[in-house]
C-alpha positions as CSV (number, residue, x, y, z in Angstrom):
1,M,110.4,77.3,132.8
2,Q,106.9,77.4,134.4
3,R,105.7,80.3,136.3
4,K,105.8,78.7,139.6
5,E,109.1,77.7,139.1
6,Q,110.4,81.0,137.8
7,E,108.7,82.7,141.1
8,D,110.6,80.1,143.3
9,K,113.9,80.7,141.6
10,L,113.2,84.5,141.9
11,R,112.5,84.4,145.6
12,L,115.8,82.1,146.2
13,L,117.6,84.8,144.0
14,K,116.7,87.5,146.4
15,E,117.5,85.4,149.4
16,N,121.1,84.9,147.8
17,L,121.5,88.6,146.8
18,S,120.5,89.7,150.4
19,A,123.0,87.2,152.0
20,A,125.6,88.6,149.5
21,G,125.2,92.1,150.8
22,F,122.8,93.5,148.2
23,F,119.5,95.2,148.2
24,A,117.2,93.6,145.6
25,Q,114.3,95.9,144.6
26,Q,111.6,94.6,142.3
27,G,110.4,96.9,139.7
28,E,107.7,96.2,136.9
29,V,108.0,95.2,133.3
30,T,105.0,96.9,131.4
31,Q,103.7,97.8,128.0
32,A,104.9,101.0,126.6
33,A,102.0,103.3,125.8
34,I,104.0,105.6,123.7
35,F,101.1,107.6,122.3
36,E,99.3,108.0,125.5
37,A,102.6,109.0,127.2
38,V,103.2,111.9,124.6
39,N,99.5,112.9,124.5
40,T,99.8,113.4,128.4
41,S,103.2,115.1,128.2
42,L,105.2,112.3,129.7
43,F,107.5,112.0,126.9
44,P,108.2,114.8,124.2
45,N,107.9,112.6,121.2
46,C,107.1,109.2,119.9
47,F,110.6,108.1,119.3
48,D,110.1,107.4,115.6
49,N,108.0,104.3,116.7
50,N,107.6,101.4,114.4
51,Q,103.9,101.3,114.1
52,D,103.9,97.5,113.8
53,A,106.0,96.8,117.0
54,Q,105.1,95.8,120.6
55,Y,107.3,98.0,122.7
56,V,108.1,97.1,126.7
57,V,109.8,99.1,129.3
58,T,111.5,98.2,132.6
59,N,110.2,100.5,135.3
60,I,113.2,100.6,137.8
61,P,112.7,101.7,141.5
62,P,115.0,104.2,142.8
63,P,117.8,103.1,145.0
64,P,117.7,102.8,148.7
65,N,119.0,106.0,150.5
66,A,122.5,106.1,152.3
67,L,120.8,105.5,155.7
68,N,119.7,102.1,154.5
69,L,116.1,102.6,155.1
70,P,113.5,100.1,153.6
71,P,113.1,100.2,149.9
72,L,110.5,102.6,148.3
73,P,107.4,101.3,147.2
74,I,107.0,99.9,143.7
75,E,104.9,102.7,142.6
76,T,107.9,105.2,142.6
77,A,109.5,102.8,139.6
78,S,110.1,104.7,136.4
79,P,111.4,103.7,132.9
80,R,113.9,106.6,133.4
81,F,116.7,105.9,136.0
82,R,120.2,106.6,137.0
83,L,122.6,104.0,138.0
84,R,125.7,103.8,140.3
85,Q,128.6,102.2,138.7
86,D,128.5,99.3,141.6
87,E,124.8,98.6,140.9
88,A,123.2,96.3,138.6
89,I,119.7,95.6,136.7
90,I,118.5,92.0,136.3
91,L,115.8,91.3,133.9
92,L,114.7,87.7,133.9
93,G,111.8,85.5,132.5
94,K,110.3,84.1,129.2
95,T,111.1,85.3,125.7
96,P,108.4,86.0,123.3
97,P,106.6,83.4,121.1
98,E,108.1,82.8,117.7
99,C,108.7,86.0,115.7
100,K,111.1,87.6,113.0
101,Y,112.6,89.9,115.4
102,F,113.0,90.8,119.4
103,S,115.8,92.5,121.2
104,I,116.6,94.2,124.6
105,T,118.6,97.2,124.5
106,P,120.0,99.6,127.2
107,Y,120.1,103.1,126.4
108,L,121.5,106.7,127.3
109,Y,118.1,108.5,127.6
110,E,118.9,111.8,128.8
111,R,121.9,113.9,129.5
112,Y,122.4,116.9,131.4
113,F,123.9,120.0,129.3
114,E,125.3,122.6,131.4
115,K,125.3,125.3,128.7
116,N,121.6,124.9,128.5
117,L,121.1,124.3,132.2
118,K,118.8,121.4,131.4
119,Y,118.6,117.8,130.6
120,E,117.9,116.9,126.9
121,E,116.7,113.6,125.3
122,V,119.3,111.7,123.4
123,F,118.0,108.3,123.5
124,D,121.1,106.6,121.9
125,S,122.0,103.0,122.2
126,L,125.2,101.7,124.2
127,H,126.2,98.7,122.1
128,D,124.6,95.8,120.4
129,P,121.2,94.8,121.4
130,L,120.6,91.2,122.7
131,N,118.5,90.0,119.9
132,N,116.9,86.6,118.8
133,M,120.1,85.6,117.1
134,A,122.3,86.5,119.8
135,I,120.7,86.0,123.2
136,K,121.4,83.1,125.5
137,T,118.5,81.1,126.5
138,S,117.4,77.9,127.9
139,K,116.7,76.5,124.4
140,P,119.9,76.9,122.5
141,A,118.1,75.7,119.3
142,S,115.3,78.3,119.4
143,P,115.3,81.6,121.6
144,F,111.7,81.5,121.7
145,R,109.1,80.8,124.6
146,A,112.6,80.2,126.5
147,S,114.1,81.3,129.8
148,T,116.8,84.0,129.9
149,V,118.6,86.3,132.5
150,I,120.3,89.6,131.5
151,V,122.5,91.4,134.1
152,M,122.9,95.1,133.3
153,T,126.1,96.5,135.0
154,S,129.5,98.4,134.4
155,D,131.7,96.9,137.3
156,K,133.6,93.5,137.3
157,G,133.0,92.9,141.0
158,T,129.3,93.4,140.7
159,W,128.9,91.2,137.9
160,K,130.7,88.4,139.3
161,R,128.9,88.5,142.6
162,V,125.5,88.9,140.9
163,K,126.2,85.9,138.4
164,S,127.2,83.8,141.4
165,C,124.0,84.6,143.2
166,L,122.1,83.7,139.9
167,E,123.8,80.4,139.7
168,G,123.1,79.6,143.2
169,A,119.5,80.1,142.7
170,G,119.5,77.7,139.8
171,F,120.0,79.8,136.8
172,D,122.4,77.9,134.6
173,D,125.4,79.8,133.1
174,T,124.3,79.0,129.6
175,L,121.2,81.5,130.0
176,I,122.9,84.4,131.8
177,N,123.6,87.5,129.5
178,K,126.0,90.3,130.3
179,S,125.0,93.5,129.1
180,V,127.8,96.1,129.8
181,V,126.7,99.7,130.8
182,P,130.1,101.3,129.4
183,S,131.2,103.5,132.2
184,H,133.9,104.8,130.0
185,I,131.5,107.0,128.0
186,L,128.9,107.8,130.7
187,R,128.5,109.6,133.7
188,M,127.5,107.0,136.3
189,G,126.1,107.9,139.6
190,L,122.8,109.3,141.3
191,D,123.5,113.0,141.4
192,F,121.4,115.6,139.4
193,E,124.0,116.0,136.4
194,D,124.6,112.2,136.1
195,D,123.3,110.3,133.1
196,V,119.6,109.0,132.9
197,F,119.2,105.4,131.3
198,M,116.3,103.5,129.8
199,C,115.9,99.9,129.0
200,L,113.7,99.0,125.8
201,F,112.3,95.6,125.0
202,R,110.8,95.1,121.4
203,F,109.3,92.5,119.6
204,Y,107.4,92.0,116.1
205,G,107.0,90.2,113.0
206,S,105.0,87.2,113.9
207,K,102.8,85.2,111.6
208,E,100.4,84.8,114.4
209,P,100.1,88.4,115.6
210,D,97.7,87.3,118.3
211,G,100.3,85.2,120.1
212,L,102.6,88.3,120.4
213,K,99.7,90.4,121.8
214,T,98.8,88.0,124.3
215,Y,102.4,87.8,125.3
216,W,102.7,91.7,125.3
217,G,99.4,91.9,127.4
218,D,100.8,89.4,130.0
219,V,104.3,90.7,129.9
220,G,104.4,91.8,133.5
221,Q,104.0,88.2,134.4
222,Q,106.2,86.7,131.7
223,M,109.3,89.1,132.6
224,S,110.8,90.3,136.1
225,V,113.2,93.2,136.8
226,L,115.5,93.9,139.9
227,R,117.6,96.7,141.0
228,I,120.5,95.4,142.7
229,T,122.3,97.7,145.1
230,P,125.3,97.1,147.5
231,Q,124.3,97.5,151.3
232,T,127.6,99.2,151.5
233,P,128.7,101.1,148.6
234,V,132.0,100.0,146.9
235,P,134.8,102.5,147.2
236,Q,135.6,104.3,143.9
237,E,139.3,102.8,144.2
238,E,137.8,99.4,144.3
239,L,135.6,99.7,141.1
240,S,136.7,98.0,138.1
241,P,135.0,99.0,134.8
242,L,133.8,96.0,132.5
243,P,135.6,96.6,129.0
244,M,133.6,97.9,126.2
245,P,132.0,95.0,124.6
246,E,133.2,94.3,120.9
247,L,130.6,95.2,118.5
248,R,129.3,92.8,115.7
249,V,130.6,93.5,112.2
250,R,127.9,94.7,110.1
251,G,127.9,94.2,106.1
252,T,129.1,91.1,104.2
253,G,130.0,93.0,101.0
254,Q,127.3,91.4,99.0
255,T,124.9,94.2,97.6
256,E,121.8,94.2,95.8
257,M,122.8,96.3,92.8
258,E,122.3,94.0,90.1
259,L,118.6,94.5,90.6
260,M,119.0,98.3,89.9
261,P,117.7,97.6,86.2
262,V,114.6,96.2,87.5
263,M,114.1,99.0,90.3
264,E,114.2,101.5,87.3
265,K,111.8,99.4,85.3
266,L,109.6,99.3,88.1
267,R,109.6,103.1,88.6
268,A,108.8,103.6,85.0
269,A,105.8,101.3,85.2
270,I,104.3,103.1,88.3
271,L,104.8,106.4,86.4
272,E,103.3,105.3,83.4
273,T,100.3,103.8,85.4
274,F,99.2,107.1,86.7
275,T,100.7,109.8,84.5
276,G,100.4,107.9,80.9
277,N,98.5,109.3,77.9
278,D,96.9,106.1,77.2
279,P,93.3,106.8,76.6
280,D,92.1,103.4,77.9
281,N,93.8,104.1,81.3
282,P,91.3,105.2,83.8
283,Y,94.1,106.4,86.3
284,K,95.9,108.8,84.0
285,G,96.4,112.4,84.5
286,W,98.1,112.5,87.7
287,K,101.2,114.9,88.6
288,A,104.2,113.1,90.0
289,T,106.5,114.2,92.8
290,E,109.4,111.7,93.5
291,Y,111.2,111.3,96.8
292,T,114.5,109.3,97.3
293,T,115.6,108.0,100.6
294,D,118.8,108.5,102.7
295,Q,120.2,107.2,105.9
296,W,117.7,108.1,108.6
297,L,119.3,107.5,112.0
298,E,123.1,107.3,112.9
299,E,124.5,104.5,115.4
300,G,124.3,105.3,119.2
301,L,128.0,105.4,119.9
302,Q,128.5,108.0,117.1
303,A,125.4,109.9,118.1
304,I,126.6,110.0,121.9
305,Q,129.7,111.8,120.8
306,A,127.9,114.3,118.6
307,N,125.1,114.9,121.3
308,K,122.5,113.7,118.9
309,N,119.1,112.2,119.4
310,M,118.5,108.9,117.7
311,F,115.1,108.2,119.1
312,G,115.9,104.8,120.3
313,E,117.9,103.4,117.3
314,N,119.7,100.2,117.4
315,R,122.4,98.6,115.4
316,D,120.2,95.7,114.4
317,V,118.6,98.1,111.7
318,A,119.2,99.7,108.4
319,Y,117.1,102.9,108.8
320,M,116.2,104.9,105.7
321,C,113.6,107.8,105.2
322,T,112.4,110.4,102.6
323,R,112.6,114.2,103.1
324,P,109.3,115.7,104.7
325,F,106.3,116.5,102.4
326,T,102.7,117.3,102.9
327,M,99.9,114.9,101.8
328,Y,96.1,116.3,101.3
329,D,92.9,114.6,100.2
330,N,93.6,114.9,96.6
331,E,97.0,113.1,96.9
332,F,98.3,109.6,97.4
333,I,101.7,107.8,97.7
334,V,103.2,104.9,95.8
335,I,106.0,103.2,97.9
336,Y,108.3,100.8,96.1
337,G,111.6,99.0,96.5
338,V,113.4,95.7,97.1
339,D,111.9,93.4,99.6
340,H,115.2,92.7,101.4
341,T,114.1,89.5,103.1
342,K,114.0,88.1,99.5
343,T,117.8,88.8,98.9
344,Q,118.7,87.5,102.1
345,K,119.9,91.0,103.5
346,A,117.1,91.3,106.2
347,A,114.9,89.2,108.3
348,Y,112.2,91.6,108.5
349,C,111.3,94.9,106.8
350,S,108.8,97.6,107.6
351,T,107.5,100.9,106.0
352,A,105.8,103.5,107.9
353,V,104.3,107.0,107.7
354,Y,105.5,109.3,110.5
355,G,104.3,112.9,111.4
356,L,107.2,115.3,111.8
357,T,105.7,117.1,114.7
358,Y,105.5,114.0,117.1
359,Y,107.8,111.7,115.1
360,N,104.7,109.4,115.4
361,G,104.6,106.2,113.1
362,I,100.9,106.1,112.4
363,A,100.3,103.6,109.4
364,G,102.3,101.2,107.4
365,S,102.9,97.6,106.5
366,N,105.8,95.2,106.5
367,S,107.2,92.2,104.8
368,I,105.0,89.4,106.1
369,S,101.7,91.2,107.4
370,Y,98.1,91.3,105.8
371,G,99.2,89.7,102.4
372,T,99.7,93.2,101.1
373,W,103.5,92.9,100.3
374,P,104.4,89.8,98.8
375,D,104.1,89.7,95.0
376,S,102.7,93.2,95.2
377,A,105.2,94.5,92.3
378,K,104.0,91.7,89.9
379,K,101.0,93.7,88.3
380,Y,103.7,96.5,87.3
381,L,106.4,93.9,86.2
382,E,104.2,91.0,84.6
383,D,107.3,89.6,82.6
384,E,110.0,90.2,84.9
385,P,111.3,87.1,86.7
386,A,112.9,89.1,89.5
387,A,109.4,90.8,90.3
388,D,109.1,88.7,93.5
389,K,112.1,90.4,94.9
390,F,110.2,93.9,94.9
391,F,107.2,95.4,96.7
392,V,104.7,98.2,96.0
393,Q,102.7,99.9,98.7
394,T,99.9,102.5,98.2
395,A,98.6,105.0,100.7
396,C,96.1,107.8,100.8
397,R,94.1,109.9,103.3
398,E,91.1,108.3,104.8
399,S,89.0,109.4,102.0
400,H,90.0,106.8,99.6
401,L,90.8,108.1,96.2
402,P,89.3,106.4,93.1
403,P,92.7,105.1,91.8
404,L,93.3,103.2,95.1
405,K,90.3,100.9,95.5
406,N,92.2,99.0,97.9
407,P,95.2,101.1,99.3
408,S,97.7,99.2,101.3
409,F,97.0,101.3,104.3
410,T,95.5,104.9,105.0
411,V,97.0,107.9,106.8
412,P,94.8,109.1,109.4
413,T,94.2,112.8,110.0
414,A,94.4,114.0,113.6
415,I,95.8,116.8,115.7
416,D,97.3,114.5,118.4
417,T,99.6,111.3,117.9
418,S,96.9,109.1,116.3
419,G,97.5,110.9,113.0
420,V,99.1,113.9,111.1
421,Q,97.1,117.0,110.1
422,K,96.8,117.6,106.3
423,F,98.9,120.8,106.3
424,K,101.4,119.4,108.5
425,P,104.8,117.6,107.3
426,L,105.4,113.9,107.2
427,F,107.8,111.4,106.0
428,V,108.2,107.9,105.0
429,G,110.5,105.7,107.3
430,F,112.0,102.4,106.5
431,R,113.4,99.5,108.8
432,N,115.2,96.6,107.5
433,Y,116.3,94.1,110.5
434,L,118.8,91.5,111.0
435,E,121.2,90.1,108.2
436,Q,121.3,86.4,108.9
437,A,125.1,86.3,107.9
438,T,126.1,89.0,110.7
439,K,123.5,88.8,113.3
440,S,123.2,92.5,113.1
441,G,121.5,95.1,110.8
442,P,122.4,95.3,107.1
443,I,124.2,98.4,106.2
444,P,122.6,100.9,103.7
445,E,125.2,101.0,101.1
446,E,124.7,97.2,100.5
447,L,120.8,97.8,99.8
448,I,118.8,99.4,97.0
449,S,117.1,102.4,98.8
450,P,113.4,102.5,98.6
451,R,111.7,105.3,96.9
452,V,108.4,107.1,97.1
453,I,106.1,108.8,94.6
454,K,103.4,111.2,95.6
455,F,100.5,111.7,93.0
456,S,98.5,114.9,93.0
457,K,95.4,116.3,91.1
458,P,94.0,119.8,91.5
459,A,91.1,119.7,94.0
460,Y,88.2,122.4,93.9
461,P,86.2,123.3,96.7
462,F,82.4,122.4,96.6
463,V,80.5,125.6,96.1
464,K,76.7,125.4,96.7
465,P,74.8,126.8,93.8
466,M,73.0,130.2,94.4
467,L,69.3,130.1,94.3
468,V,67.7,132.4,91.7
């Protein structure tokens, strides 16, 4: 769909919605400048961001008031919004260029807790995302650079009326997606104690990163968002909640455990490289501290029930992470594990270092970027046929250590969200996206968990010699 055609359809849609008894207020679709938002205290943390990702938020205007006054100006739109059960959000436009992953996900962002007399961030997903393997678009054979429409609502009647308006404006049923806001588990409404929502759009994993960056920079022209409010509120007794959508089943029963002997062989080779006693080894003599990984984030529906904050997770991912540790100038880390894209357990994998203070992903790599991941384990597993199914990444502080002439990435030092201070804790987090067989995230128990080794040597401060 060309931009002018999209604008014409959007104009006709607004007319149809008005004729059907709705207010249609246009919001904005904008880049999410996460670090800037935290540095200026707009948000409390960086949500365990994927440092390789482009994030987009929908800025939703507040609803018209009960006196049916004209809609408020677009400047009042916000990524945080409440929603009545008879309202809807429509997101429509063009999907990103070809990439390994994109998704659009509604979240419960904040909830009021009476015992604490305040809102607290929970940021938990409400159901499966609409990802590039599951979304309906104008191009059934490919979901990229295609037209799509997403309707977020919790009421059957609102869904039917809005869908009819869309079809009347020329939007075919084959590209209209229903994204249920499940009122059964939420506090719908506009009052102070009602839930606050957010919608997050993310994409990454392109072989042509500039294409995604161009789309990201122009996303406000590529996508539009509307808040749809009945001009006459629907009485409570006439509302009919949409049923909770069925979740995609995760896991295939096929594991990677046959590769465990090679994983142990890789571990031994890495340790020997930096701690061995070979007199010809220029890298010997480092002290090793090993860190295993465990499940990082739980699923949203489980977290909502436990009042936990999952920082904007979604079911398309298997999340793993290490426990926190510190990293000084005289230390470096080696990150290693199975490249799950080579075992068909994931479409895209990423590794990143996070500060524990701001939950900020500040440096990392992924399974397709910069040429640092493919074949990176072969120098440790020279005679191993399965070496191409593994990766090894190295990282140090900005002052490159002699053993790492070409680290995979460096970990910046800073007091704000752009880095992590040397004496503050950090951790390594791993994301594994989309198993082809399920169109959902792999499950951790079917994966060999990645690991991290920190290597350290004593560091002595420089002392200026005394003049005699």
